[in-house]
N, C-alpha and C positions, 0 to 999 in steps of 0.2 A: 531656445531649443523645440525640436520637431512637434507638432503635434501632427498625432496621424487621423487623418479622416473619417471622418462618423460613413460605419458602411451604408449602404443603399437600405431603406427595409422595402422587402419580398412585399409587393404589388395584391394587395390579396384578390385572389377571389370568388366562385362563387359557391364550391365547398365550406369558404369560411364562413360565409352568408349562411349559408345552409343550415352547418350544425350551433352556430348564436341564438337564430331565427326558428332551431326545430323546427323546420320545413325538411324536404325534400329541392334535389338540388333540378327539378322540372320546377317544382312551384315558381323557384328563384328565376327559371327564366320565362316563364308564362309571364309575374311582375314586370322582369324585363319588357316584353312583346308581346304581350297581350293581356294585361291589368285587367280588361273588363270581365275577364273567365275566373278573377283571383275575388276570392270573396272579401269585402273589406278591412275587418279586421289583421285577416292573415297578410293581407300587403302593406298594413302598412305597417306590423309586425318583422316584415321582410326588408322594407322601409329602415324603416329605423336600427335595423341590424348591419345594412351598408352603412348608413351612415357611421354608426360606431365601427368598424371595421375599416372606414376606408377604399370600397369598393367603385373604383369607376369604372364604365366598359368601358371592353376591351373593342372595337367598331372596326380596328384590321382583323381580327381574330372574326367580328362577324362578315365580315364580305369574305374569306378566304371558304366561311361557312354556308357560301352564294345571298348572301343579304346582300341587299343595293348598298352602293356610298351613298356615307350623305354630303359629299362633296361634289362639287360641283366648279370646273373647271371658267376658269373668263379671259380670252387676252382681248384690248383693249388696243385701239391705236399710240393712246396719250391717256398715262394715268395721273399727268401730269394737268395735264388740262380738264380747268375745271367741265367744262361740259360733260366729258369723260368720266371725274369724280362722283357726280351726279348720276349718274349713269347707275354706277357700280354701286353706290344708294339705294336706289332703285331695284336696283338684281339683292340688297342684298335684306330689304325690311323684308322680300317678298319671302327670300330663302329662313329667314330667322320663323317667317308666323308657315314652314313646311320641315320644321325639326332639323334643316339642313346650315352650310358654309362654302362658303366662296373664296377658290385660291386664283387668288388676281393678277395679274401681269402686262407688260407693259409693251406693247414689239415697238415701239417708238420707231413705227412707219419702215419696220430693216423686215423684210420677206425671210430671210435665214434665221429674222432673231424670233419670228412667227414661227413658223417649224420647228423650231426644236423648244416653244416652249407649247407649242398641241401635242409632240413625241413623247415632255416626260409630263404632259398632263393621263398622258392615253398607257403611261407607264406607269402610274400612281391608279390607274385604275377609278378614274371619276365619271360617276354616275350621269354626265355628258358636259358634255363646250358651249357656252356664249362666246364667238368670235366677232371681231368686228374687220373682215380678212381687209390687209396687204393692196393684195392682185385681184384681177378679173379676174381669173383663170379660179375654177370652183372646186378640180381635180382633185386634190388632195383630202380637200372637205368631207367632197359623198364618197372615198375610198375609208377616209374615219368612220361612218356613216354606217356604213354597209360590213363593217368589222365591228356593228356591234353598239359603238359608242353615240350617241343622239345628238346634232349641233346643230346650234340657232343660228342665222346669220342677224345681228346686228347691222343696222341699217345697212344692209347693204340685200337689194333684192337677191330670189335665188334666181331666177333666165333662166326656167327652166327645169334646174337642178333639182333633182329630190330632199331638199330640204328646206326646213321652216325656216322662214325671216321677218325680223319685225324693223322698219322701212321709218322714215318718211319723205311724203316726194320732194324729192332735192330738189328735180326739173320747177316746179312747180317754187320751191323755194328760191333760187335765180332769176326763174322771171321775174315775178313779184319784184325783185331788189334792182331790177337791171331798171324794170317796170317804172320804177318813182322816182331814179335819176333822169329815166329821160322823161320822162312828165316834167323834171324839175327843167328840164333846159339842156343837159352835160348829153355831146353828143360823142364825146370823143371819154370814155371806161375805160379802168387799169378792171383786169382781174386777175388777182393777185390766187396761187394757183400751187397744191402741194405739187413737184415736181413728178412724184411716181402716183401711176395711173392709179389713185385713192376712189371707187367707185362714186360717192357721193360729192368727191368735188367733180369731178365729170360730168356727173349727171347737171348743178348746178350752172356750171359753165354752158349744157344745151341751153339752159332753163335760158339762161343773159344771153344767148346768141338767138333765142326764138323770138323775146323781145323785141330787139333790135332789127329783124327780120318782118315781125310787126307793123315797126314805126313806121319800116319805109325804109331802114337803112342795109349798109352792105355790115356785116357781123366782122369782115376779118376791119375793117378800118376802125366801126364803131368797139368795138373790144378788142383792149389790150390784153394780148396773155403775157402773164408774171408771176414763174416758175422755182417755185424757194425747191431749192436743195436739199437742205435740213431743214423741215416743217417745225421740228422743232426745237430750233434753235433761233434764238435770237439775233444773237447777229448773220448768217442768212437769211432772215426777214428784212434790218434795217439794209441790208445790202441788195436785197429789191428794190427799193427804197429810191437808194440811192443811183438805180435803172433808172426805175416808172421817174426820176425828175431830173436828167437826162433827155430820157421821149425830145422828140420835136416832130409835131406838134407837143408839148406836154398833158394827157391827158387833165381835165377837172376834177375827177372821181375816182375810187376806187375801191369794188367791191372784194374783201377780204373771205378766205375760207374757212376760219372762225372769229373768234370774236379775240383771242389772246394772241392773235398776226394780229386784228385789228387793234391791240392795244399798242405792240409793237410798231407795227404803221404812224403810228400819232405818235408816238417817240421819236420814228425818224425826222417827221415832220417837222412836228416842232421844232427841231435842234438841228436842220434846217433854215425854220424861218418862216419855215411858211404854213399861215392859219389855214385852222380848220371849224368851221367852213368855207366861212369867204372865198380862200387860194383851193381850196381840196374840199372835197365830199367822204365820207369814207363811211361805209356797211359792212357789221360788222356778221358776225352765223354766230349760231346756237343763243344770245339772251339769255347766258350767263350774269348773273347776283351781280357781277361789279361792274355790268355793259352800264346800269341805268350812275350809279356815283362818281363815270369818269365826267373831267368838262375837258372840251362838249360832251355829253353826254350821247351815250351810242345807237342810232338808227343800228338794226337790225335786225336777223329773223327768228324765227322764237319756234324753238323744239322741243317738244315735251317728256322732258329726262327721265327723269322722275320713270315716270310711265310706260317705256320704253323699254328702261329696266323691268319691270315690274310684269310686261307679256312676254317678253324674252323670259321667263322663267316657269311661264304661267303652259305656254310653248312645249319649255322646255320638258317639265315634271306631266305633263299630259301623255307625249311622247315614250320620253320610260316608262311610264308606267300602264301605259292602254295601249299603244302604236294607235295611230291614228291620219287618216289623210291630211301629209302635208299642205301649209297655210303660211299663209304674208297678210302680215296684216302693216299698215300703207295709215299713217298719220298725217295731216297735209300743218304747215307750218304755216304761220301771221308772220307779219310783215312791224316790225312796231317801230313807228316815228320815235325822232327825238331833235339831239339840235347839232348832229354831228354833220345833215346834210341841207343844202339850201342849192337854191337855182348860181349856175356858174355867173364868175364877174363878165359887163360888157369887157371884150377884147379891143 
């Protein structure tokens, strides 16, 4: 026997709350938007009426009346990566303090996917967008900002563009990773990078090349370029490991573009019978939580993940609420030494 679906309950509005509380609709509105001007006893009566009728504020309707959105858009390169998950948690924690929330999107290092997300977030009228851009060209983001949507770059310098940014000195991070390996005696180092020219990876590679030059080595011979076509794919990274092992002469160390890639490299080397660090030293990047739990524990470059997210929100809210001179906040990375690096074996 068919059973009729229950009829939806009509959403309670301000009028029902006002009738039950015995106040005007404007008083209910003040309780919602300017509670400090309402007498405590009246405010308590209105809040009790809201609870009794099941009133829920319609934020979309408030936006139509000109109120700012409480939603921030966030487009990161790879939300499956622990580094970006921890950055996103920093964003969320700071937004919670500001009574806001975020829509989190992953571009998967795909420019077209990033473009679609930015367009959809603008259509939804978000309060602003935090983005870790795939490409070096910031023109679409500048145009988005000029249309009234505040934009903050995450881990990407503004390079003179009229945008706020929160970055880490990626060139310094790449330099410190290479300096460590050079000091151990490695003179042929692979640099695993994203095939797409993501700014952070480009800067880290530039820093590593500078370290080679300072050490008196030709970067073209000492630093072996190893691009990964699909950086979010485990198979693509392990294919790069196979390419690495066919180099002649074979590099004795590798710097990876993040810790997740370093884990895949460790796995690929183990399957090939290559011992770490005896046969190959491995350096990661980010220092995510699992880096110290690996076997061997991973030498890596630490970035302040949670602080990056919070700082990005601070800049975005300040721009939306007050307007300001665009700023770039730059954090410094730290080299964390563990057991995945050692001097190369004698030839």
